[in-house]
SENULO-384228 format. One line per field, with one value per residue: residue number from 1; residue in one letter; x, y, z of N, C-alpha, C in turn. Coordinates in Angstrom, 3 decimals, padded with zeros to 6 digits. Layout:
BEGIN
n c(NUM,...);
res c(a,...);
nu c(X,...);
nv c(Y,...);
nw c(Z,...);
cau c(X,...);
cav c(Y,...);
caw c(Z,...);
cu c(X,...);
cv c(Y,...);
cw c(Z,...);
***
This chain:
BEGIN
n c(1,2,3,4,5,6,7,8,9,10,11,12,13,14,15,16,17,18,19,20,21,22,23,24,25,26,27,28,29,30,31,32,33,34,35,36,37,38,39,40,41,42,43,44,45,46,47,48,49,50,51,52,53,54,55,56,57,58,59,60,61,62,63,64,65,66,67,68,69,70,71,72,73,74,75,76,77,78,79,80,81,82,83,84,85,86,87,88);
res c(d,l,f,p,s,q,e,l,v,y,r,w,l,h,a,y,i,q,h,r,p,v,l,i,l,l,p,v,s,y,r,i,r,h,l,s,l,l,r,s,r,h,w,i,g,r,q,s,w,p,v,k,i,v,v,g,l,v,s,f,v,f,v,s,a,i,v,y,i,s,v,r,l,s,l,g,i,d,l,f,q,e,a,k,d,i,l,a);
nu c(001.639,-000.811,-000.774,001.522,002.184,001.087,003.307,005.330,005.134,005.355,008.229,008.722,007.802,009.398,012.367,012.164,011.717,014.490,015.902,017.449,017.922,015.412,014.338,015.662,013.969,011.846,009.497,010.675,009.318,007.699,010.003,010.990,008.883,009.048,011.664,011.210,009.711,011.073,012.681,011.194,010.299,013.029,013.290,011.174,012.740,014.950,014.228,013.442,011.331,009.378,008.834,008.022,005.637,004.015,003.953,002.536,-000.159,-001.120,-001.580,-003.236,-005.415,-005.855,-006.699,-008.886,-010.196,-010.851,-012.198,-013.883,-015.774,-016.128,-018.139,-020.072,-020.701,-021.165,-022.838,-024.608,-024.001,-024.022,-021.300,-020.233,-022.806,-023.867,-021.897,-022.415,-025.277,-024.878,-022.917,-024.585);
nv c(020.849,018.774,016.858,016.336,018.748,018.962,019.485,018.653,015.976,015.019,015.895,014.356,011.497,012.130,012.037,009.775,007.596,008.235,006.585,008.078,009.961,010.414,011.355,013.881,015.772,015.605,017.616,017.465,015.897,014.286,013.000,011.832,010.092,008.096,007.382,005.957,004.068,002.674,001.667,-000.446,-002.030,-003.456,-004.882,-006.689,-007.918,-009.563,-010.576,-014.041,-017.132,-018.062,-015.349,-013.842,-015.258,-014.836,-012.214,-011.832,-012.751,-011.817,-008.895,-009.698,-010.582,-007.866,-006.323,-007.774,-007.414,-004.511,-004.749,-006.106,-004.345,-001.873,-002.554,-003.694,-001.225,000.964,-000.261,-001.700,-004.515,-007.845,-009.954,-012.086,-013.644,-013.412,-015.354,-017.771,-017.945,-018.332,-020.359,-022.531);
nw c(001.072,000.265,-001.947,-005.098,-007.762,-010.699,-012.308,-011.149,-010.693,-013.834,-013.928,-012.062,-013.228,-015.727,-015.202,-014.050,-015.813,-017.558,-015.630,-013.555,-010.533,-008.708,-006.108,-005.451,-006.631,-005.703,-002.804,000.587,002.417,001.069,000.266,002.946,003.501,001.304,001.744,003.768,003.515,001.460,003.237,004.776,002.648,002.231,004.911,005.324,002.923,004.172,005.795,006.768,004.970,006.922,008.502,006.474,005.391,007.352,008.071,005.483,005.663,008.568,007.064,005.057,006.284,008.043,005.894,004.658,007.052,007.012,004.447,004.913,006.914,005.698,004.243,005.020,006.723,004.796,003.013,004.134,003.928,004.815,004.658,005.253,005.767,003.435,001.817,003.289,002.279,-000.331,-000.286,000.127);
cau c(000.662,-001.096,-000.366,002.060,001.790,001.216,004.552,006.076,004.712,005.763,009.843,009.349,007.789,010.404,013.511,011.926,012.047,015.613,017.161,017.870,017.945,013.966,014.364,015.770,012.670,010.415,009.452,011.234,008.230,007.699,011.204,011.377,007.786,009.417,012.327,010.800,008.769,012.128,013.532,010.328,010.498,014.545,013.519,010.919,013.274,015.766,013.552,012.831,010.148,008.124,008.163,007.532,004.434,003.229,003.575,001.975,-001.128,-001.594,-001.524,-004.035,-006.371,-006.168,-007.435,-009.803,-011.281,-010.916,-013.180,-015.482,-015.907,-016.298,-019.493,-020.629,-021.054,-021.328,-023.758,-025.574,-024.414,-023.249,-020.545,-020.456,-024.155,-024.108,-021.179,-023.095,-026.218,-024.294,-022.225,-025.484);
cav c(020.722,017.392,016.215,017.005,019.438,018.079,019.518,017.533,014.260,015.016,015.700,012.731,010.454,011.817,011.059,007.884,007.085,007.977,006.433,009.421,009.602,011.203,011.933,014.909,016.843,015.521,018.211,016.682,015.130,013.063,012.239,010.886,008.797,007.316,006.456,004.809,002.560,001.592,000.396,-001.068,-003.392,-003.502,-005.385,-007.694,-008.655,-009.744,-012.032,-015.516,-017.327,-018.160,-014.249,-013.195,-015.797,-014.318,-011.066,-011.550,-013.247,-010.500,-008.093,-009.866,-010.354,-006.595,-005.321,-008.392,-006.495,-003.356,-004.166,-006.541,-003.700,-000.714,-003.513,-003.688,-000.079,002.211,-000.811,-002.735,-005.986,-009.285,-010.817,-013.656,-014.125,-013.944,-016.323,-018.646,-018.229,-018.696,-021.955,-023.621);
caw c(000.059,000.885,-003.169,-005.967,-008.274,-012.164,-012.876,-010.235,-011.236,-015.194,-013.402,-011.499,-013.880,-016.856,-014.618,-013.391,-017.872,-017.544,-014.825,-012.890,-009.335,-008.332,-004.754,-005.542,-007.512,-004.451,-001.420,002.053,003.091,-000.062,000.253,004.077,003.436,000.108,002.184,005.252,002.738,000.996,003.992,005.123,002.102,002.692,006.092,004.656,002.176,004.324,006.604,006.646,004.614,007.904,008.698,005.047,005.119,008.577,007.573,004.338,006.511,008.930,006.521,004.613,007.915,008.120,004.527,004.055,007.505,006.518,003.124,005.740,007.970,004.582,002.831,006.358,006.891,004.098,002.179,004.795,003.901,005.932,003.299,005.878,005.524,001.596,001.354,003.682,001.497,-001.411,-000.535,001.382);
cu c(000.363,-000.435,000.760,001.806,001.649,002.272,005.423,006.219,005.100,007.370,009.595,009.337,009.021,011.981,013.641,012.084,013.496,016.794,017.474,017.389,016.316,013.743,014.696,014.715,011.736,010.847,009.894,010.466,007.894,008.946,011.605,009.696,008.227,010.638,012.392,009.729,009.983,012.931,012.799,010.305,011.526,013.781,013.062,011.603,014.154,015.502,012.958,011.647,009.237,007.724,007.301,005.971,003.736,002.789,002.335,000.299,-001.610,-002.150,-003.167,-005.613,-006.773,-006.931,-008.827,-011.103,-011.476,-012.038,-014.299,-016.321,-016.987,-017.552,-020.511,-021.922,-022.122,-022.591,-024.665,-025.190,-023.698,-022.568,-020.536,-021.707,-024.645,-023.024,-021.868,-023.790,-025.626,-023.635,-023.554,-026.369);
cv c(019.435,016.451,017.181,018.104,018.238,018.279,018.580,016.410,014.402,014.740,014.586,011.714,010.406,011.268,009.361,007.357,007.265,007.826,007.097,009.023,010.749,011.885,013.540,015.888,016.745,016.617,016.867,015.787,013.787,012.281,010.928,009.833,007.874,006.523,005.647,003.754,002.036,000.897,-000.536,-001.944,-003.599,-004.933,-006.507,-008.646,-009.353,-011.060,-013.202,-016.157,-017.393,-016.436,-013.863,-013.529,-015.180,-013.097,-010.688,-012.012,-011.981,-009.619,-008.251,-009.996,-008.909,-005.842,-006.187,-007.834,-005.414,-003.600,-004.828,-005.740,-001.767,-001.424,-003.078,-002.814,000.944,001.392,-001.857,-004.107,-007.010,-009.716,-012.364,-014.536,-014.594,-015.093,-017.842,-019.413,-019.232,-020.355,-022.885,-023.935);
cw c(000.244,-000.539,-003.984,-006.859,-009.784,-012.960,-012.264,-010.580,-012.955,-014.844,-013.189,-012.603,-015.006,-016.243,-014.175,-014.957,-017.667,-016.207,-013.837,-011.579,-008.920,-007.663,-004.206,-005.284,-006.611,-003.316,-000.206,002.423,001.889,-000.104,001.702,003.855,002.521,001.055,003.513,004.506,002.317,002.306,004.953,004.456,002.178,003.783,005.760,004.025,002.742,005.264,006.026,005.910,005.778,008.056,007.581,005.169,006.468,008.377,006.366,004.887,007.254,008.030,005.273,005.853,007.541,007.131,004.693,005.639,007.545,005.567,003.785,006.807,007.070,004.414,004.230,006.768,006.260,003.328,002.771,004.529,004.521,004.951,003.958,005.869,004.249,001.303,002.089,002.624,000.249,-001.521,-000.004,000.408);
***
């Protein structure tokens, strides 16, 4: 299954509210994904501020490129040209 059932989500929220370990309730694939996300967040927390800033800037550029390409392909709007027109 790609998405958890409604009952599973309810049990997860209920356990989260009561501060119980939640990972036991989730299937193995969700647990592996969750643990890898936790490890990646801990990795960035252990880094120095310059590394955090670089990771943040790279993430911002990546998300901005995705938004620009999505708007350009789906709506046919060039955001750079629109920004130039507004600022000019």
